[in-house]
VOKELO-363387 format. One record per residue (C-alpha): residue in three letters; x, y, z. Coordinates in steps of 0.1 Angstrom, whole numbers, plus 2048, in hexadecimal, padded with zeros to 3 digits. Example, Ala and Ser with C-alpha at 12.3 -4.5 7.8 and 13.67 -1.06 7.14 Angstrom:
BEGIN
ALA87B7D384E
SER8897F5847
This chain:
BEGIN
MET67B564360
ALA67F58736F
TYR66C5A435F
VAL6765C8360
ILE65C5E3362
ARG66860134E
PRO65A62033E
PHE64C61E31B
ASP6646242FE
SER65662E2DC
ASP66660E2CE
ASP64C5FB2E3
ALA62E6082D1
ALA6295ED2B7
THR62F5D22D1
LEU6155E12E8
CYS5FC5E02CB
ALA6045BB2C7
ILE6015B42EC
PHE5DF5C52ED
ALA5D25B22CF
THR5DF5902DB
ALA5D35942FE
VAL5B059E2F4
THR5AC5832D9
GLN5BC5672EE
ILE5B256F312
GLY59158230A
PRO57E5622FF
ARG581554322
ALA56756E32D
TYR55757D30E
ASP54756F2EE
GLN5575732CC
ARG5435922C2
GLN54D5A32E3
VAL57259A2DE
SER5725A72BA
ALA5625C82C4
TRP57B5CC2E1
ALA5995C32CB
ALA58E5DD2B1
ARG5935F82CC
GLY5B85F32CE
LEU5D060F2C9
ASP5E86132AC
ALA60D6182B3
ASP60B63E2AF
SER5EF6402C8
TYR6066322E3
LYS62064C2DB
ARG6066682DB
ARG5F865D2FC
VAL61A65F30C
SER6216812FD
SER60068E30B
GLY60868432F
HIS5FE660332
VAL61764833F
ILE61D624333
PHE63260B347
VAL63E5EC335
ALA6465CA343
ALA6655BE330
ASP67559C32F
GLY69A595332
CYS69F5A030E
ASN68D5C1315
LEU66F5B6300
ALA64E5C330B
VAL6375A8318
GLY61D5BD32A
TYR6145E1331
ILE5FE5F9345
LEU5F361C339
VAL5EA635353
GLU5D965634B
PRO5E167635E
ASP5C1674373
GLY5C965137F
HIS5B563E366
VAL5C561D35E
ASP5BB61A33A
HIS5CF5FB32F
LEU5DC5DD342
TYR5E75C232A
ARG6005A6329
HIS60858D30E
PRO5F556C314
ASP616559313
TYR62056B333
SER601563348
HIS60255B36D
ARG62556A372
GLY61B588387
ILE6205A136A
ALA5FE5B236F
ASP6055B5395
GLN6275C538E
LEU6185DD375
LEU5FC5E738D
ALA6155EC3A9
THR62A602393
ALA60C617389
GLU60461C3AE
HIS6276263B6
TYR62763F399
ALA60564D3A4
ARG6106523C7
ALA62F6643BC
CYS61A67B3A5
GLY6006823C0
ILE5E566F3AF
ARG5CD6653CB
ARG5B764C3B8
LEU5BD63239E
TYR59F62438B
ALA59960D36E
GLU57E5FA35B
ALA58B5D635F
SER5815BA347
ASP576599356
PRO59958A350
ALA5AB5A8360
ARG5935AC37D
SER5A7595394
ALA5C75A838F
PHE5B75C9399
GLU5A75B83B8
ARG5C95AA3C2
ALA5D75CD3C0
GLY5BD5DA3D8
TYR5A55EA3BF
GLN5805EA3CA
LEU5665DE3B2
MET54D5FA3AF
ARG5345EC396
LYS52F5D7377
ARG52E5ED358
GLU5175E233C
PHE51C5F531C
THR51F5F02F6
ILE53C5F32DE
ALA5335FF2BA
HIS5425E52A3
LYS53B5DC27F
ASP51A5F027E
ARG50E5E029E
ASP50E5E82C3
VAL51E5CB2D5
PRO5145C72FA
ILE5315C1311
HIS53A5C7336
ASN5575CF34C
TRP55D5DA370
ALA5615FD37E
THR57D5FB398
GLU5906143AD
LYS5AB6163C6
TRP5B06343DD
LEU5D463B3E6
ARG5DC648408
């Protein structure tokens, strides 16, 4: 099946919420324990937050299937920070993350952004590495969740654009 990468439309917002929640809760347990997954999932955006992000200068690219239904997305902030890279678990191993990262890079170059960077989860780390991002360091931190600080980690990554 071919996927089209297209700009975010406000009608995508609720679907992106669902993609985030499903990806974190179904893919997250491959690398993180249940407390970590629950804390991570609780940090998801609501539909209006996606719309506000776009209106404040962030860009979201959506991977859409043949019916124009969003199956994955990437959110890039104006300074080159890749804040979200998620795809629905039913669409694993189909190159969607690679396509989204390539689109973000093309966009960044066109906008004069010289560096893309992200904090990649363990499951997303390989996609960033395939796209040429360098692993800078493992980040150990906590997420406040249900009156507790839940320890978790991810990977600081960056890619300089020439």
